C-alpha positions as CSV (number, residue, x, y, z in Angstrom):
1,M,-81.3,-121.3,-117.1
2,R,-81.1,-120.6,-120.8
3,V,-78.2,-121.6,-123.1
4,V,-78.0,-120.1,-126.6
5,V,-75.4,-121.2,-129.1
6,A,-74.9,-118.8,-132.0
7,D,-72.9,-119.7,-135.1
8,P,-71.0,-117.2,-137.2
9,D,-73.7,-117.3,-139.8
10,G,-76.3,-116.0,-137.3
11,S,-78.1,-119.2,-136.8
12,T,-78.9,-120.1,-133.1
13,R,-79.9,-123.1,-131.1
14,E,-81.0,-123.2,-127.5
15,A,-80.6,-125.6,-124.6
16,T,-82.0,-125.6,-121.1
17,S,-79.2,-127.4,-119.3
18,A,-75.5,-127.2,-118.8
19,A,-74.9,-130.6,-120.3
20,G,-72.4,-130.4,-123.1
21,L,-71.7,-126.7,-122.3
22,A,-67.9,-127.1,-122.3
23,A,-68.1,-128.9,-125.7
24,A,-70.3,-126.1,-127.1
25,V,-67.8,-123.5,-125.9
26,D,-64.9,-125.4,-127.4
27,E,-66.8,-125.7,-130.7
28,V,-67.5,-122.0,-130.8
29,R,-63.9,-121.1,-130.1
30,Q,-62.9,-123.1,-133.2
31,R,-65.6,-122.0,-135.5
32,G,-66.4,-118.6,-134.1
33,G,-69.7,-117.3,-132.7
34,T,-70.9,-117.0,-129.2
35,V,-72.4,-119.1,-126.3
36,W,-74.7,-117.1,-124.1
37,I,-75.6,-118.6,-120.7
38,D,-78.3,-116.6,-118.9
39,L,-79.1,-117.6,-115.3
40,E,-82.1,-116.1,-113.5
41,A,-82.1,-116.5,-109.7
42,P,-79.9,-119.6,-109.9
43,T,-79.1,-122.0,-107.1
44,A,-75.6,-122.4,-105.8
45,G,-75.5,-125.8,-107.5
46,Q,-76.4,-124.4,-110.8
47,V,-73.8,-121.6,-110.5
48,R,-71.2,-124.2,-109.6
49,T,-72.1,-126.5,-112.4
50,V,-72.0,-123.8,-115.1
51,S,-68.9,-122.2,-113.7
52,E,-66.9,-125.5,-113.7
53,A,-68.0,-126.2,-117.2
54,L,-66.7,-122.8,-118.2
55,G,-63.5,-123.2,-116.2
56,L,-64.0,-120.2,-114.0
57,H,-61.8,-119.2,-111.1
58,P,-63.0,-120.3,-107.6
59,L,-63.0,-116.7,-106.4
60,L,-65.1,-115.7,-109.3
61,I,-67.6,-118.5,-108.6
62,E,-67.8,-117.3,-104.9
63,D,-68.5,-113.7,-106.0
64,I,-71.3,-114.8,-108.3
65,S,-72.9,-117.0,-105.7
66,D,-72.6,-114.3,-103.0
67,R,-74.8,-111.8,-104.9
68,N,-73.8,-109.0,-102.6
69,Q,-71.1,-107.1,-104.5
70,R,-70.4,-103.6,-105.4
71,A,-70.2,-102.4,-109.0
72,K,-66.7,-103.4,-110.2
73,I,-64.6,-105.1,-112.9
74,E,-62.1,-107.9,-112.3
75,Q,-59.9,-109.9,-114.6
76,F,-59.0,-113.5,-114.0
77,D,-56.4,-114.5,-116.6
78,D,-58.4,-114.1,-119.9
79,I,-61.8,-113.8,-118.2
80,L,-63.5,-110.5,-117.3
81,H,-66.1,-110.3,-114.4
82,L,-68.4,-107.2,-114.4
83,V,-70.8,-106.4,-111.6
84,L,-73.5,-104.0,-112.8
85,F,-76.8,-102.9,-111.4
86,A,-80.2,-102.7,-113.1
87,L,-82.9,-100.4,-111.7
88,A,-86.5,-101.1,-111.1
89,F,-89.2,-98.7,-109.8
90,A,-92.0,-100.0,-107.6
91,G,-92.9,-96.9,-105.5
92,E,-89.2,-96.8,-104.6
93,V,-86.0,-97.4,-106.6
94,E,-84.7,-100.9,-106.3
95,P,-81.2,-101.7,-107.6
96,M,-80.7,-105.3,-108.8
97,E,-77.2,-106.9,-109.1
98,V,-76.2,-108.2,-112.5
99,D,-73.1,-110.4,-112.8
100,I,-71.6,-110.7,-116.3
101,V,-68.6,-112.9,-117.1
102,L,-66.9,-112.4,-120.5
103,G,-64.6,-115.1,-121.7
104,D,-63.3,-116.5,-125.0
105,G,-66.4,-117.5,-126.9
106,F,-68.9,-117.2,-124.2
107,L,-70.8,-114.7,-122.1
108,L,-72.4,-115.6,-118.7
109,S,-75.1,-113.4,-117.2
110,V,-76.5,-113.9,-113.7
111,H,-79.4,-111.8,-112.4
112,D,-82.5,-111.8,-110.2
113,P,-86.1,-111.9,-111.5
114,G,-87.4,-108.5,-112.5
115,W,-84.9,-107.7,-115.2
116,D,-84.7,-109.6,-118.5
117,P,-81.6,-109.0,-120.7
118,R,-83.5,-110.5,-123.7
119,A,-85.7,-107.4,-123.7
120,A,-82.8,-105.3,-125.0
121,Q,-83.7,-103.2,-128.0
122,H,-80.9,-104.6,-130.1
123,L,-82.1,-108.1,-129.6
124,R,-85.6,-107.5,-130.9
125,M,-84.5,-108.2,-134.4
126,G,-83.0,-111.5,-133.3
127,L,-80.2,-112.9,-131.2
128,G,-78.2,-114.4,-134.0
129,P,-76.9,-111.2,-135.7
130,V,-75.7,-109.8,-132.4
131,C,-74.1,-113.0,-131.2
132,A,-72.4,-113.5,-134.5
133,K,-70.3,-110.4,-133.8
134,G,-68.8,-112.0,-130.6
135,P,-69.5,-112.2,-126.9
136,D,-68.0,-108.7,-126.4
137,F,-70.6,-107.2,-128.7
138,L,-73.4,-109.1,-126.8
139,L,-71.9,-107.6,-123.6
140,Y,-72.3,-104.1,-125.1
141,V,-75.9,-104.8,-126.1
142,I,-76.8,-106.0,-122.6
143,A,-74.9,-103.1,-120.9
144,D,-76.4,-100.5,-123.2
145,S,-80.0,-101.7,-122.5
146,L,-79.3,-101.8,-118.7
147,V,-77.9,-98.2,-118.7
148,D,-80.7,-96.9,-121.0
149,G,-83.1,-98.2,-118.4
150,Y,-81.7,-95.7,-115.8
151,F,-83.2,-92.7,-117.7
152,P,-86.9,-93.5,-117.3
153,I,-86.2,-94.0,-113.6
154,L,-84.5,-90.7,-113.4
155,D,-87.4,-89.0,-115.2
156,R,-89.9,-90.4,-112.7
157,L,-87.8,-89.1,-109.8
158,A,-87.6,-85.7,-111.5
159,E,-91.3,-85.5,-111.8
160,E,-91.8,-86.6,-108.2
161,I,-89.2,-84.0,-107.0
162,D,-91.1,-81.3,-108.9
163,E,-94.4,-82.2,-107.3
164,L,-92.8,-82.3,-103.8
165,Q,-91.2,-78.9,-104.4
166,D,-94.7,-77.4,-105.2
167,E,-96.2,-78.9,-102.1
168,L,-93.3,-78.0,-99.7
169,V,-92.7,-74.5,-101.0
170,V,-96.0,-73.2,-102.4
171,A,-98.7,-75.1,-100.5
172,Q,-98.9,-76.3,-96.9
173,P,-96.6,-79.3,-96.7
174,S,-97.8,-82.6,-95.3
175,Q,-95.7,-84.9,-93.1
176,W,-95.9,-87.6,-95.9
177,A,-94.3,-85.1,-98.5
178,L,-91.5,-84.4,-96.1
179,Q,-90.8,-88.0,-95.4
180,R,-91.0,-88.8,-99.2
181,L,-88.4,-86.1,-99.9
182,F,-86.0,-87.7,-97.4
183,T,-86.7,-91.0,-99.0
184,I,-85.8,-89.6,-102.4
185,K,-82.6,-88.2,-101.0
186,R,-81.7,-91.6,-99.7
187,E,-82.6,-93.2,-103.0
188,L,-80.3,-90.8,-104.9
189,L,-77.4,-91.7,-102.7
190,E,-78.1,-95.4,-103.4
191,L,-78.3,-94.7,-107.2
192,R,-75.0,-92.9,-107.0
193,R,-73.3,-95.8,-105.2
194,A,-74.7,-98.1,-107.9
195,T,-73.9,-96.1,-111.0
196,S,-70.8,-94.1,-110.1
197,P,-68.4,-97.1,-110.1
198,T,-70.1,-98.3,-113.3
199,R,-68.8,-95.3,-115.1
200,E,-65.2,-96.3,-114.1
201,I,-65.9,-99.8,-115.3
202,F,-66.7,-98.7,-118.9
203,N,-63.8,-96.1,-118.7
204,Q,-61.5,-99.1,-118.2
205,L,-63.2,-101.1,-121.0
206,T,-62.5,-98.2,-123.4
207,N,-59.0,-97.3,-122.3
208,R,-57.3,-100.6,-121.4
209,E,-56.1,-103.1,-124.0
210,L,-58.2,-106.1,-123.1
211,G,-58.0,-109.2,-125.3
212,N,-61.7,-110.0,-124.6
213,V,-62.9,-106.8,-126.3
214,D,-62.4,-106.4,-130.1
215,E,-60.9,-103.0,-131.0
216,R,-63.7,-102.4,-133.5
217,H,-66.3,-102.6,-130.6
218,V,-64.5,-100.2,-128.2
219,V,-66.4,-97.3,-129.7
220,Y,-69.7,-98.9,-128.6
221,F,-68.5,-99.1,-125.0
222,R,-67.6,-95.4,-125.3
223,D,-71.2,-94.7,-126.1
224,V,-72.3,-96.5,-122.9
225,Y,-69.6,-94.5,-121.0
226,D,-71.1,-91.2,-122.4
227,H,-74.6,-92.3,-121.2
228,L,-73.2,-93.0,-117.7
229,I,-71.7,-89.5,-117.6
230,R,-75.2,-88.1,-118.3
231,V,-76.6,-90.3,-115.6
232,S,-74.0,-89.0,-113.0
233,E,-74.7,-85.4,-114.0
234,E,-78.4,-85.8,-113.6
235,L,-78.0,-87.5,-110.2
236,D,-75.8,-84.6,-109.0
237,N,-78.5,-82.1,-110.2
238,Y,-81.3,-84.0,-108.5
239,R,-79.3,-84.2,-105.3
240,E,-78.7,-80.4,-105.4
241,I,-82.4,-79.8,-106.1
242,V,-83.5,-82.0,-103.2
243,A,-81.0,-80.3,-100.9
244,G,-82.2,-76.9,-102.0
245,T,-85.8,-77.9,-101.5
246,L,-85.1,-79.0,-97.9
247,D,-83.3,-75.7,-97.3
248,I,-86.2,-73.7,-98.6
249,Y,-88.6,-75.8,-96.5
250,L,-86.6,-75.2,-93.4
251,T,-86.3,-71.5,-94.2
252,T,-90.1,-71.2,-94.6
253,V,-90.7,-73.0,-91.3
254,N,-88.3,-70.6,-89.6
255,N,-90.0,-67.6,-91.2
256,N,-93.4,-68.8,-90.1
257,L,-92.1,-69.3,-86.6
258,S,-90.7,-65.8,-86.6
259,V,-94.1,-64.4,-87.7
260,I,-95.8,-66.2,-84.9
261,V,-93.3,-65.0,-82.3
262,K,-93.7,-61.5,-83.6
263,R,-97.4,-61.6,-83.3
264,L,-97.4,-63.1,-79.9
265,T,-94.9,-60.3,-78.8
266,G,-97.3,-57.7,-80.1
267,V,-100.2,-59.2,-78.2
268,T,-98.0,-59.4,-75.1
269,V,-97.2,-55.7,-75.3
270,I,-100.9,-54.8,-75.3
271,V,-101.9,-57.2,-72.6
272,A,-98.8,-56.3,-70.5
273,G,-99.6,-52.6,-70.8
274,I,-103.2,-53.1,-69.6
275,G,-102.1,-55.3,-66.7
276,A,-99.3,-52.9,-65.6
277,V,-101.7,-49.9,-65.3
278,A,-104.6,-52.0,-63.9
279,G,-102.3,-53.4,-61.3
280,I,-101.9,-50.0,-59.7
281,F,-105.4,-50.0,-58.4
282,G,-105.5,-53.6,-57.2
283,M,-108.4,-56.0,-57.2
284,S,-110.0,-54.3,-54.2
285,E,-111.2,-51.4,-56.5
286,A,-113.1,-53.8,-58.8
287,A,-115.8,-54.5,-56.2
288,S,-116.4,-50.8,-55.6
289,A,-116.6,-50.1,-59.4
290,V,-119.2,-52.9,-59.9
291,A,-121.2,-51.5,-57.0
292,G,-121.1,-48.0,-58.5
293,R,-119.3,-46.5,-55.6
294,E,-116.1,-45.7,-57.5
295,G,-115.2,-42.1,-58.5
296,S,-114.9,-40.7,-61.9
297,G,-111.1,-40.9,-61.8
298,F,-111.3,-44.7,-61.9
299,W,-113.3,-44.7,-65.1
300,L,-111.1,-42.1,-66.7
301,V,-108.1,-44.2,-66.1
302,T,-110.0,-47.3,-67.4
303,V,-111.0,-45.5,-70.6
304,G,-107.5,-44.2,-71.0
305,I,-106.1,-47.8,-70.8
306,L,-108.6,-49.0,-73.3
307,L,-107.9,-46.2,-75.7
308,G,-104.1,-46.6,-75.3
309,S,-104.4,-50.3,-76.0
310,L,-106.5,-49.6,-79.1
311,V,-104.0,-47.1,-80.4
312,L,-101.1,-49.5,-79.7
313,A,-103.1,-52.3,-81.5
314,V,-103.6,-50.1,-84.6
315,F,-99.9,-49.2,-84.6
316,L,-98.8,-52.8,-84.3
317,R,-101.2,-53.8,-87.0
318,R,-99.7,-51.2,-89.3
319,I,-96.2,-52.5,-88.9
320,D,-97.6,-56.1,-89.4
321,W,-96.9,-57.3,-85.9
322,I,-100.4,-58.6,-85.3
């Protein structure tokens, strides 16, 4: 747990416990500034202690402790609860739930390890100038960093999709490549479930009159909303590319199967012709032919069969059946 108290002049002080948190929030509300409480993989007791100090609604405390929510925005009196998702890539895309509570004078963020809101680009120059503008601006900074983290993940998926396209369409596909393509298709669906509701969240933040969001800062949330529109469009494009790649792969497999069936049919025509003519004589003629007692007619028919089969093979070869 990390507690940062920022004064209006930009100075900050930190604490590592929830002791005196309520008093710090009351002080900030009177003097201005921001209290930022960041909880990383907290226990249920820590969540309850911090939430009671901030005066959060019991349902809100339950949602934060559950850690199994969809992307959404809720309002409890004068407090906003946002559920967003950060993305990590470790061979596969892994969404991580991030709960953010915006109230009068404070911002509470709850997340799992693997994502650090303090790594936001706007915070590299210091936390004080950002927090001095209010908790709603700090919310924008965190959300903007979270959404900007989507684009490197999408770029990696795009590169992998291009490589799989080359392998499935141009070269001989492996079973792993096909399985990986289905995995990416599932990941894109998960990404859409995580990011599509997020766009509606920021649409509400920019269009609704919320007392928690300063009118001067609405334009910043619109910028995040524009980024989310780009994310949704890219996801739709990638889903179409993956679906098209699968269609091309299945079409290629069907074409290859048709070629094989066609060639087997050509071989069957030749073999069936030989068998049909040879069956007229019966197997009893074979012993006489080997012993040299068969007449010239037998050999003329045999040579005729072979020549006819050769002509048929040449013809089928010309029409690309064998």
